[in-house]
C-alpha positions as CSV (number, residue, x, y, z in Angstrom):
1,M,4.8,9.2,9.3
2,V,3.9,7.3,12.5
3,P,5.1,3.7,12.4
4,F,2.3,1.1,12.5
5,A,4.1,-0.6,15.5
6,L,3.6,2.6,17.5
7,I,0.0,2.9,16.4
8,E,-0.7,-0.7,17.6
9,I,0.9,0.1,21.0
10,F,-1.3,3.2,21.4
11,S,-4.4,1.2,20.4
12,Q,-3.5,-1.2,23.3
13,I,-3.0,1.7,25.7
14,Q,-6.4,3.2,24.8
15,I,-8.2,0.3,26.5
16,P,-8.0,0.2,30.4
17,E,-7.9,-3.6,30.4
18,T,-4.8,-3.8,28.2
19,R,-3.3,-0.5,29.2
20,Q,-0.6,-1.9,31.6
21,A,0.6,-4.3,28.9
22,G,0.6,-1.5,26.3
23,I,2.6,0.8,28.7
24,D,5.2,-1.9,29.2
25,T,5.4,-2.5,25.4
26,L,5.9,1.3,24.9
27,A,8.8,1.3,27.5
28,A,10.5,-1.5,25.6
29,Y,9.8,0.2,22.2
30,T,11.4,3.5,23.4
31,G,14.2,1.9,25.5
32,A,12.9,3.6,28.7
33,T,13.3,1.9,32.1
34,K,9.7,2.5,32.8
35,V,6.7,4.6,31.5
36,H,3.9,6.2,33.5
37,L,0.6,7.6,32.1
38,F,-1.3,10.4,33.8
39,G,-4.6,12.0,32.9
40,K,-5.9,15.3,34.2
41,D,-8.8,15.3,36.6
42,A,-10.7,18.5,35.5
43,E,-12.6,18.8,38.8
44,I,-9.6,18.9,41.2
45,S,-7.1,20.1,38.6
46,I,-4.4,17.5,39.3
47,F,-2.9,14.7,37.3
48,L,-3.8,11.2,38.4
49,P,-2.6,7.8,37.1
50,A,-4.8,6.5,34.3
51,Q,-7.3,3.7,34.9
52,G,-5.9,0.2,34.7
53,L,-2.5,1.4,36.1
54,P,-1.4,1.4,39.8
55,Q,-3.2,4.3,41.5
56,T,-0.5,5.1,44.1
57,L,3.0,6.4,43.6
58,P,5.6,7.0,46.3
59,Y,6.9,10.6,46.6
60,G,3.6,11.8,45.2
61,S,4.1,15.5,46.0
62,K,7.3,15.7,44.0
63,W,5.7,13.9,41.1
64,Q,2.8,16.3,41.2
65,A,5.2,19.2,41.1
66,F,6.9,17.7,38.1
67,L,3.6,17.0,36.3
68,R,2.5,20.7,36.8
69,E,5.7,21.8,35.1
70,C,5.1,19.3,32.3
71,A,1.6,20.8,31.7
72,K,3.2,24.1,30.8
73,T,5.0,22.7,27.8
74,Q,4.8,19.8,25.4
75,F,8.1,18.3,26.6
76,Y,9.8,18.6,30.0
77,I,13.0,17.1,31.6
78,G,13.5,16.7,35.3
79,S,14.7,14.3,38.1
80,L,12.5,12.4,40.5
81,P,13.1,9.9,43.3
82,V,12.0,6.4,42.4
83,P,11.4,3.2,44.6
84,P,12.6,1.4,46.5
85,D,15.3,3.7,47.9
86,G,14.4,7.1,46.5
87,T,17.3,7.2,44.1
88,L,17.1,10.2,41.8
89,C,16.3,9.3,38.1
90,Q,16.1,11.5,35.1
91,V,12.6,11.6,33.7
92,F,11.1,13.0,30.5
93,G,7.5,14.2,30.2
94,V,5.6,14.3,26.8
95,V,2.3,16.2,27.0
96,D,-0.6,16.5,24.5
97,K,-1.5,19.9,23.2
98,D,-4.6,20.2,25.5
99,G,-2.6,19.3,28.6
100,S,-5.0,16.4,29.4
101,A,-2.5,13.5,29.2
102,I,1.2,13.1,30.1
103,L,3.5,10.2,29.3
104,V,6.6,10.1,31.6
105,F,9.6,8.1,30.5
106,L,12.2,7.1,33.1
107,G,15.9,6.5,32.3
108,K,16.0,7.4,28.6
109,E,14.9,10.4,26.6
110,P,13.0,9.6,23.4
111,D,14.7,11.1,20.4
112,A,13.2,14.0,18.5
113,E,11.5,11.9,15.8
114,M,10.0,9.5,18.3
115,R,8.7,12.5,20.4
116,S,7.1,13.9,17.3
117,Q,5.4,10.5,16.6
118,I,4.2,10.1,20.2
119,S,2.9,13.7,20.2
120,A,0.9,13.0,17.1
121,L,-0.9,10.1,18.9
122,L,-1.3,11.7,22.3
123,P,-4.4,13.9,21.5
124,L,-6.5,10.8,20.9
125,L,-5.2,9.2,24.1
126,G,-5.8,12.4,26.0
127,A,-9.4,12.5,24.8
128,K,-9.9,8.9,25.9
129,L,-8.6,9.7,29.4
130,T,-10.9,12.8,29.6
131,V,-13.9,10.6,28.7
132,E,-13.0,8.1,31.3
133,R,-12.6,10.8,34.0
134,A,-15.9,12.4,32.9
135,A,-17.6,9.0,33.1
136,Q,-16.2,8.5,36.6
137,S,-17.2,11.9,37.7
138,A,-20.7,11.5,36.2
139,A,-21.2,8.3,38.0
140,G,-20.1,9.9,41.3
141,H,-22.5,12.8,40.7
142,A,-25.3,10.4,40.1
143,A,-24.6,8.4,43.2
144,A,-24.5,11.6,45.3
145,A,-27.7,12.9,43.8
146,Q,-29.5,9.7,44.5
147,N,-28.3,9.7,48.1
148,A,-29.4,13.3,48.6
149,N,-32.8,12.5,47.2
150,R,-33.3,9.7,49.7
151,H,-32.3,11.9,52.7
152,A,-34.0,15.2,51.9
153,G,-36.5,16.4,49.3
154,A,-35.1,19.9,49.8
155,L,-32.1,18.9,47.6
156,N,-34.3,18.3,44.4
157,V,-32.9,21.4,42.8
158,A,-29.3,20.2,43.3
159,L,-30.3,16.8,42.0
160,D,-31.8,18.3,38.8
161,S,-28.6,20.2,38.3
162,N,-26.5,17.0,38.7
163,R,-28.8,15.2,36.3
164,R,-28.2,17.9,33.7
165,E,-24.4,17.7,34.3
166,L,-24.6,13.9,34.0
167,Q,-26.4,14.2,30.7
168,K,-23.8,16.6,29.4
169,A,-21.0,14.3,30.6
170,F,-22.5,11.3,28.9
171,E,-23.1,13.3,25.7
172,R,-19.4,14.4,25.8
173,A,-18.4,10.8,26.4
174,E,-20.5,9.6,23.5
175,Q,-18.9,12.2,21.2
176,E,-15.4,11.3,22.4
177,L,-16.1,7.6,21.9
178,A,-17.5,8.3,18.4
179,T,-14.4,10.2,17.6
180,R,-12.3,7.3,18.9
181,R,-14.2,4.8,16.9
182,E,-13.8,6.8,13.8
183,A,-10.1,7.2,14.4
184,E,-9.8,3.4,15.0
185,K,-11.7,2.8,11.8
186,K,-9.3,5.0,9.9
187,L,-6.3,3.2,11.5
188,M,-7.7,-0.2,10.5
189,E,-8.4,1.0,7.0
190,A,-4.8,2.3,6.7
191,D,-3.5,-1.0,8.0
192,R,-5.6,-2.9,5.5
193,R,-4.4,-0.8,2.6
194,K,-0.8,-1.2,3.8
195,D,-1.2,-5.0,3.9
196,E,-2.7,-5.1,0.4
197,F,0.1,-2.9,-0.9
198,L,2.8,-5.2,0.5
199,A,1.1,-8.2,-1.1
200,M,0.9,-6.3,-4.4
201,L,4.6,-5.2,-4.0
202,A,5.6,-8.8,-3.5
203,H,3.7,-9.9,-6.6
204,E,5.1,-7.1,-8.8
205,L,8.6,-8.0,-7.7
206,R,8.1,-11.6,-8.4
207,N,7.0,-11.0,-12.0
208,P,10.5,-9.8,-13.3
209,L,12.2,-12.4,-11.0
210,A,10.6,-15.2,-13.0
211,P,12.2,-14.5,-16.4
212,I,15.5,-13.5,-14.7
213,S,15.7,-16.8,-12.9
214,T,14.9,-18.8,-16.0
215,A,17.3,-16.8,-18.2
216,A,20.1,-17.4,-15.6
217,H,19.5,-21.2,-15.9
218,I,19.6,-20.9,-19.7
219,L,23.0,-19.2,-19.5
220,K,24.3,-22.2,-17.5
221,I,23.4,-24.7,-20.2
222,A,23.6,-22.5,-23.3
223,G,27.3,-23.2,-23.8
224,S,28.5,-21.5,-27.0
225,D,25.1,-20.9,-28.4
226,E,25.4,-17.1,-28.9
227,K,21.8,-16.6,-29.9
228,R,20.5,-18.1,-26.6
229,V,23.1,-16.2,-24.6
230,R,22.1,-12.9,-26.2
231,Q,18.4,-13.6,-25.8
232,S,18.9,-14.5,-22.1
233,S,21.0,-11.4,-21.6
234,D,18.4,-9.2,-23.2
235,I,15.7,-10.7,-21.0
236,I,17.7,-10.1,-17.8
237,T,18.5,-6.5,-18.8
238,R,14.9,-5.6,-19.5
239,Q,13.6,-7.2,-16.3
240,V,16.3,-5.7,-14.1
241,N,15.4,-2.3,-15.6
242,H,11.8,-3.0,-14.7
243,M,12.7,-3.9,-11.1
244,T,14.8,-0.8,-10.9
245,N,11.9,1.4,-11.9
246,L,9.7,-0.2,-9.3
247,I,12.3,0.4,-6.6
248,D,12.8,3.9,-7.8
249,D,9.1,4.6,-7.5
250,L,9.1,3.4,-3.9
251,L,12.1,5.6,-3.0
252,D,10.7,8.5,-4.9
253,V,7.3,8.4,-3.1
254,S,9.1,8.1,0.2
255,R,11.3,11.1,-0.4
256,V,8.4,13.3,-1.7
257,T,5.9,12.4,1.0
258,R,8.5,13.1,3.7
259,G,9.5,16.4,2.2
260,Q,13.1,15.2,1.5
261,I,13.3,16.6,-2.0
262,E,14.3,20.1,-3.1
263,L,12.6,21.6,-6.2
264,E,14.8,23.1,-8.8
265,R,12.4,25.9,-9.7
266,E,12.5,28.0,-12.9
267,N,10.0,29.7,-15.1
268,I,8.8,27.2,-17.6
269,D,6.4,27.3,-20.5
270,I,3.8,24.7,-19.5
271,K,3.3,23.6,-23.1
272,T,6.9,22.3,-23.2
273,V,6.3,20.4,-20.0
274,V,3.2,18.8,-21.5
275,S,5.1,17.9,-24.7
276,S,7.8,16.2,-22.8
277,A,5.3,14.2,-20.7
278,V,3.4,13.1,-23.8
279,E,6.7,11.8,-25.2
280,Q,7.3,9.8,-22.1
281,A,3.9,8.3,-22.0
282,R,3.5,7.7,-25.7
283,P,5.0,4.2,-25.8
284,L,2.5,2.8,-23.3
285,I,-0.4,4.7,-25.0
286,E,0.5,3.3,-28.4
287,S,1.1,-0.2,-27.2
288,R,-2.5,-0.3,-25.8
289,G,-3.9,1.2,-29.0
290,H,-5.3,4.3,-27.4
291,A,-6.2,7.5,-29.3
292,L,-4.6,10.5,-27.6
293,N,-6.4,13.8,-28.4
294,M,-4.9,17.1,-27.1
295,H,-6.4,20.5,-26.8
296,M,-3.9,23.3,-25.9
297,A,-5.0,26.8,-25.0
298,S,-3.9,29.3,-27.6
299,S,-2.3,31.6,-25.0
300,H,1.1,30.7,-23.5
301,A,1.3,30.1,-19.8
302,V,4.5,30.2,-17.6
303,V,4.7,28.5,-14.2
304,H,7.4,28.6,-11.7
305,G,8.4,25.1,-10.8
306,D,10.6,22.0,-11.2
307,R,10.5,20.9,-14.9
308,T,11.4,17.3,-14.2
309,R,8.8,16.9,-11.4
310,L,6.0,18.5,-13.4
311,V,6.8,16.3,-16.4
312,Q,6.6,13.4,-14.0
313,V,3.1,14.5,-12.7
314,I,1.6,14.8,-16.2
315,A,3.2,11.5,-17.4
316,N,1.9,9.7,-14.4
317,L,-1.7,11.0,-15.2
318,L,-1.3,9.8,-18.8
319,N,0.1,6.4,-17.8
320,N,-2.7,6.0,-15.2
321,A,-5.3,6.8,-17.8
322,S,-3.7,4.3,-20.2
323,K,-3.5,1.5,-17.6
324,Y,-7.1,1.8,-16.6
325,T,-8.6,2.2,-20.1
326,P,-9.3,-0.9,-22.2
327,R,-7.4,-1.3,-25.4
328,G,-8.6,1.0,-28.2
329,G,-9.9,3.6,-25.8
330,E,-9.6,7.4,-25.9
331,I,-7.6,9.7,-23.8
332,K,-8.1,13.5,-23.9
333,L,-5.5,15.9,-22.6
334,S,-6.4,19.6,-22.3
335,V,-4.5,22.7,-21.1
336,E,-6.6,25.8,-20.1
337,V,-5.4,29.1,-18.9
338,E,-7.9,30.8,-16.5
339,K,-7.0,34.1,-14.8
340,A,-4.0,33.3,-12.6
341,Q,-4.1,29.5,-13.0
342,V,-3.1,26.9,-15.5
343,Q,-5.4,23.8,-15.5
344,I,-4.3,20.5,-17.1
345,S,-6.9,17.8,-17.4
346,V,-6.5,14.1,-18.5
347,R,-9.8,12.4,-19.3
348,D,-10.3,8.8,-20.3
349,N,-13.2,6.5,-21.2
350,G,-11.9,3.7,-19.0
351,I,-13.1,1.7,-16.1
352,G,-14.0,4.7,-13.9
353,I,-13.8,5.1,-10.1
354,E,-16.2,3.8,-7.6
355,P,-17.8,6.6,-5.4
356,E,-16.4,5.1,-2.2
357,L,-12.9,5.1,-3.6
358,L,-12.9,8.5,-5.2
359,P,-12.1,10.6,-2.1
360,H,-9.0,8.4,-1.5
361,V,-7.4,8.0,-4.9
362,F,-4.5,10.3,-4.1
363,E,-3.7,8.6,-0.8
364,L,-0.7,6.3,-0.4
365,F,-1.3,2.6,-0.8
366,T,-4.7,3.2,-2.5
367,Q,-5.4,1.6,-5.8
368,A,-8.5,0.6,-7.8
369,E,-9.4,-3.1,-7.7
370,R,-7.3,-4.9,-10.2
371,T,-8.9,-6.9,-13.0
372,P,-8.0,-10.7,-13.1
373,D,-5.5,-10.1,-16.0
374,R,-3.6,-7.4,-13.9
375,S,-3.2,-5.4,-17.1
376,Q,-2.8,-2.2,-15.1
377,G,0.4,-3.4,-13.4
378,G,2.5,-1.1,-11.2
379,L,2.3,-0.3,-7.5
380,G,-0.4,2.4,-7.4
381,L,2.1,5.1,-6.3
382,G,1.6,7.4,-9.2
383,L,-1.3,9.4,-8.0
384,A,0.2,9.8,-4.5
385,L,3.2,11.3,-6.1
386,V,1.0,13.6,-8.2
387,K,-0.7,15.0,-5.1
388,S,2.5,15.4,-3.1
389,I,4.3,17.2,-6.0
390,M,1.4,19.5,-6.7
391,V,1.3,20.5,-3.0
392,L,5.0,21.3,-3.2
393,H,4.2,23.6,-6.2
394,S,1.4,25.3,-4.3
395,G,-1.0,23.7,-6.7
396,S,-3.9,21.2,-6.4
397,A,-5.0,17.9,-7.8
398,H,-8.6,16.6,-8.2
399,A,-10.3,13.5,-9.5
400,H,-13.8,13.1,-10.9
401,S,-15.8,10.1,-12.1
402,E,-19.4,9.2,-12.4
403,G,-18.7,5.6,-11.3
404,R,-17.7,2.3,-12.7
405,G,-17.5,2.2,-16.5
406,T,-17.9,6.0,-17.0
407,G,-14.2,6.9,-17.3
408,S,-12.3,9.3,-15.1
409,T,-11.0,12.9,-15.2
410,F,-7.9,14.1,-13.3
411,T,-7.2,17.8,-13.1
412,I,-4.2,19.6,-11.8
413,A,-4.0,23.4,-11.3
414,L,-0.8,25.5,-11.0
415,P,-0.5,29.2,-10.3
416,Q,0.9,31.2,-13.2
417,A,4.3,32.7,-12.6
418,I,4.3,36.4,-11.7
419,T,6.6,37.1,-14.6
420,A,4.5,35.2,-17.1
421,M,4.6,36.6,-20.6
422,G,1.3,36.1,-22.0
423,S,9.3,-13.4,-8.3
424,Y,10.4,-14.1,-5.5
425,S,11.7,-15.1,-2.1
426,N,12.1,-18.7,-3.2
427,D,15.7,-19.7,-3.4
428,V,16.8,-20.7,-6.9
429,K,18.0,-24.3,-6.9
430,E,21.0,-25.4,-8.9
431,Y,20.1,-27.1,-12.1
432,D,22.3,-29.5,-14.2
433,G,19.8,-30.6,-16.8
434,S,20.0,-34.3,-15.7
435,Y,16.3,-35.1,-15.2
436,G,14.9,-34.8,-18.8
437,I,15.0,-38.2,-20.6
438,H,12.6,-37.7,-23.5
439,S,10.9,-35.1,-25.7
440,L,7.4,-33.7,-25.0
441,R,5.2,-31.4,-27.0
442,V,4.5,-28.4,-24.7
443,M,2.1,-25.5,-25.2
444,M,2.9,-22.5,-23.0
445,V,0.4,-19.6,-22.6
446,D,1.7,-16.5,-20.8
447,D,1.1,-12.8,-21.6
448,N,4.5,-12.0,-20.2
449,V,6.6,-12.3,-23.3
450,D,10.0,-12.4,-21.6
451,A,8.8,-15.0,-19.0
452,A,7.4,-17.2,-21.8
453,E,10.3,-17.0,-24.1
454,S,12.9,-17.6,-21.4
455,L,11.1,-20.7,-20.1
456,A,10.6,-22.0,-23.6
457,L,14.3,-21.6,-24.4
458,L,15.1,-23.7,-21.3
459,L,12.6,-26.4,-22.3
460,E,13.9,-26.5,-25.8
461,A,17.4,-26.8,-24.5
462,Q,16.2,-30.0,-22.7
463,G,14.9,-31.4,-26.0
464,H,11.2,-30.5,-25.7
465,E,9.1,-29.0,-28.5
466,V,7.5,-25.8,-27.3
467,R,4.8,-23.5,-28.7
468,I,4.2,-20.1,-27.1
469,E,0.9,-18.2,-27.2
470,H,0.2,-15.0,-25.4
471,D,-3.5,-14.7,-26.1
472,P,-5.7,-17.4,-24.4
473,H,-8.3,-17.3,-27.2
474,I,-5.7,-17.9,-29.9
475,A,-4.2,-20.7,-27.8
476,L,-7.6,-22.4,-27.5
477,E,-8.0,-22.3,-31.3
478,C,-4.5,-23.6,-32.0
479,A,-4.5,-26.3,-29.3
480,L,-6.2,-29.0,-31.4
481,E,-3.8,-28.5,-34.3
482,Y,-0.7,-28.6,-32.1
483,E,-1.8,-31.6,-30.0
484,A,0.2,-30.7,-26.9
485,E,0.9,-33.3,-24.2
486,V,1.7,-30.7,-21.6
487,F,0.0,-27.3,-21.0
488,I,1.8,-24.7,-18.9
489,L,-0.7,-21.9,-18.3
490,D,-0.3,-18.6,-16.6
491,I,-3.3,-17.9,-14.3
492,G,-3.4,-14.1,-14.9
493,L,-4.2,-14.0,-18.6
494,P,-6.1,-11.1,-20.3
495,G,-9.6,-11.8,-21.4
496,M,-9.7,-15.4,-20.1
497,N,-7.8,-16.5,-17.0
498,G,-5.7,-19.6,-16.9
499,C,-8.3,-21.6,-14.9
500,D,-11.1,-20.9,-17.5
501,L,-8.7,-21.8,-20.3
502,A,-7.8,-25.1,-18.6
503,R,-11.5,-26.0,-18.2
504,A,-12.1,-25.2,-21.9
505,L,-9.2,-27.4,-23.0
506,K,-10.2,-30.3,-20.8
507,L,-13.7,-30.4,-22.4
508,H,-12.0,-31.9,-25.5
509,P,-11.4,-35.7,-25.3
510,R,-8.0,-35.3,-27.1
511,F,-6.6,-33.7,-24.0
512,A,-8.0,-36.2,-21.5
513,Q,-4.4,-37.5,-20.9
514,A,-2.6,-34.1,-21.1
515,V,-0.9,-32.7,-18.1
516,F,-1.9,-29.2,-17.0
517,I,0.6,-27.1,-15.0
518,A,-0.5,-23.8,-13.4
519,L,2.1,-21.0,-13.4
520,T,1.3,-17.9,-11.2
521,G,2.6,-15.3,-8.9
522,Y,0.1,-16.3,-6.2
523,G,0.9,-19.3,-4.0
524,Q,-1.5,-19.2,-1.1
525,A,-3.5,-22.3,-0.1
526,Q,-6.7,-20.8,-1.6
527,D,-4.9,-20.2,-4.9
528,K,-3.8,-23.8,-5.1
529,I,-7.3,-25.0,-4.3
530,L,-8.7,-22.9,-7.2
531,S,-6.2,-24.2,-9.7
532,K,-6.8,-27.8,-8.6
533,S,-10.6,-27.3,-9.0
534,A,-9.9,-26.1,-12.5
535,G,-8.2,-29.3,-13.4
536,F,-4.5,-28.4,-13.0
537,D,-2.3,-31.3,-12.1
538,H,0.5,-29.1,-10.7
539,H,0.8,-25.6,-9.3
540,F,4.1,-23.6,-9.6
541,V,4.7,-20.2,-8.1
542,K,6.9,-17.8,-10.1
543,P,9.9,-18.0,-10.6
544,I,9.3,-21.6,-11.6
545,D,11.4,-24.3,-9.8
546,V,13.1,-25.7,-13.0
547,V,14.4,-28.8,-11.1
548,E,10.9,-29.8,-9.9
549,L,9.4,-29.0,-13.3
550,D,12.0,-31.3,-15.0
551,K,11.2,-34.1,-12.6
552,I,7.5,-33.8,-13.5
553,L,8.2,-33.7,-17.2
554,A,10.5,-36.7,-16.9
555,K,7.6,-38.8,-15.5
556,I,5.2,-37.9,-18.3
557,P,5.1,-40.6,-21.1
558,S,5.2,-39.2,-24.6
559,R,2.3,-40.3,-26.7
560,R,4.3,-39.8,-29.8
561,S,6.8,-42.4,-28.6
562,H,4.0,-44.9,-27.9
563,S,2.5,-44.3,-31.4
564,Q,5.8,-45.0,-32.9
C-alpha cells in the first residue's frame, strides 16, 4: 500500500507551480541529495526537464545518455558529474512503464519497497507530463500555422493539418486531465475514509478505556471490600479482552491485505465450517433477539481451504448482519451447491445499503453511516477481511441491496475441491477521594453496562446514592419516582440520545434545579455546543476525569439536606 505522505508529495509534483517544492520534499522523504524529474518530448524523442523545474543542466550530453539507458528499464543505476566541479555522483533512475517520465535520485538509492511505491504513482505523473508536452507542442503548431497563413495562402493545406493535430492534442489533453481529475477524486475519497476510520478507531478504543479507568480508581479506594475488588477486576478483564479483539482485527486486516499470511489448506466439508461459524456468531445474534433461519443443501460439498479463515469469513458475515439489523430481525443463511461451486449467502432484513455505498462495501476503511446509538460498534474491517480471504481462496464475495431499509444479502462463492465426495488519550489523574463532602442522589443512564456499573461503584464509595438505567425510555419513566439531584447521561443512547433525554427531563419543574452532566466519547467543540444547547451543565469525555467530577459534585447542594 502506498503511504498517504507519498501520495500527497506526488499530488504536489503534479502541478507545475508547486512542482519544485514537491521535488524537494520527495528528496527529503527518500533521503536523496537531490531529485530531478524528466518527461519525454515525443516529437524530438529526448527527455527534457519537467515544466516548473530548471530547464538547463550542466553536462547535458552525459545526462541524456544516462536517461536513454533508463528508458530501457524501470530502474537504472549510473554515475554522473554534478555541479559545481563535475564530481562524479551515483544516480538512480526510476522510470514509469510507458517510458514517459523518469525520476533521478542523487546520492542515495531508494529501497525496494519505496521504488515499488514510487513506480505505482509514476504512470499518473507520466501522463500529466505527456499532456503538458502535448499542450506545448499544440500551442507551437498553432502559432506556426497562423504565421504561415499570414505569409502565404499556399500553406492552407498544412494549416488544416496542423489544426487537426491541434484538435487531437487538445482531445488527448482533455482525456488525460479527466483521468487525472478522477484519480485525484479517488485519492481524496480514500483520504476522507482514512480520516473517518481513524476518528472511529479513537472512539472505539476510548469506550473500553472508560470502565477500565474507573475500575482502576475503585481498586484504589475499595480497601478490603472483596465484592468491589472482584467486580472491578471483572470489568477490567472484559474490557481488556474487548480492546485486544479490536487490535487483533487491525493486525489481521493488515496481514491479510498485504499477503503476509499463509493458508493452512485442507479438504473441508463446508457444512462443518458453517456450523462452527454459527456457533461463534450465535451469542451476538441471540443478544439482539434475531431469528436465524438456515437452509443447507442436501448434498455434501468439500472445499480446499483454511478452516479457521473460512469460519472467520462466515462469522464476519453473520456478525455484520446482526449489527446492522434492528432487534428482533431475521437473518437467513443458505448453502447451495451448483456445479463446481459452493455458494453461501447471508441475508438480513436490516438497514440495507445505499446505492452509492454498495460498490465500496468490501473496501478498507468503508463502513455504513452509523446510527446515533452506535449499536453496530466495531471498526468496519470485517467485510474487507471477507473479500481478501476469499481472493486468497480463489473465491469471490458479492453484496446486494435494494437500498435503505430493504435489508442486504452477502454471497461468497468457493470452488469445490477436485477430490470432493459428493477512552482515551487523556492522562488519568490520581484520585484520593478527598473532594466529596456530602451525599447526592444520582441517576446514571448509559447503555454500556460495565462503564455504568464501574462509575456507580466509585460514586457509591464516595457516599452518593446511585441509580443506573440502560434504557433512556425507562429512565424517563423512573426519574420522577427517584427524584435525582444529578443526572449523568451518555449521549449515544439507543432509541433516544442523551440530548433528547435531557430536554425531556428538563421539561418537568421538579428537575429545574437538577444538574445535568453529559458523558460521551466525543469531545470536539461542536459536540460541547450541542450538549450545552440541550441543557447540560457539564460535558465530560470518556474516560471521565473523576477528580473534576468530584469537585463538581462537591459544589452541588443536596436538596435532602435542606429539607431536613
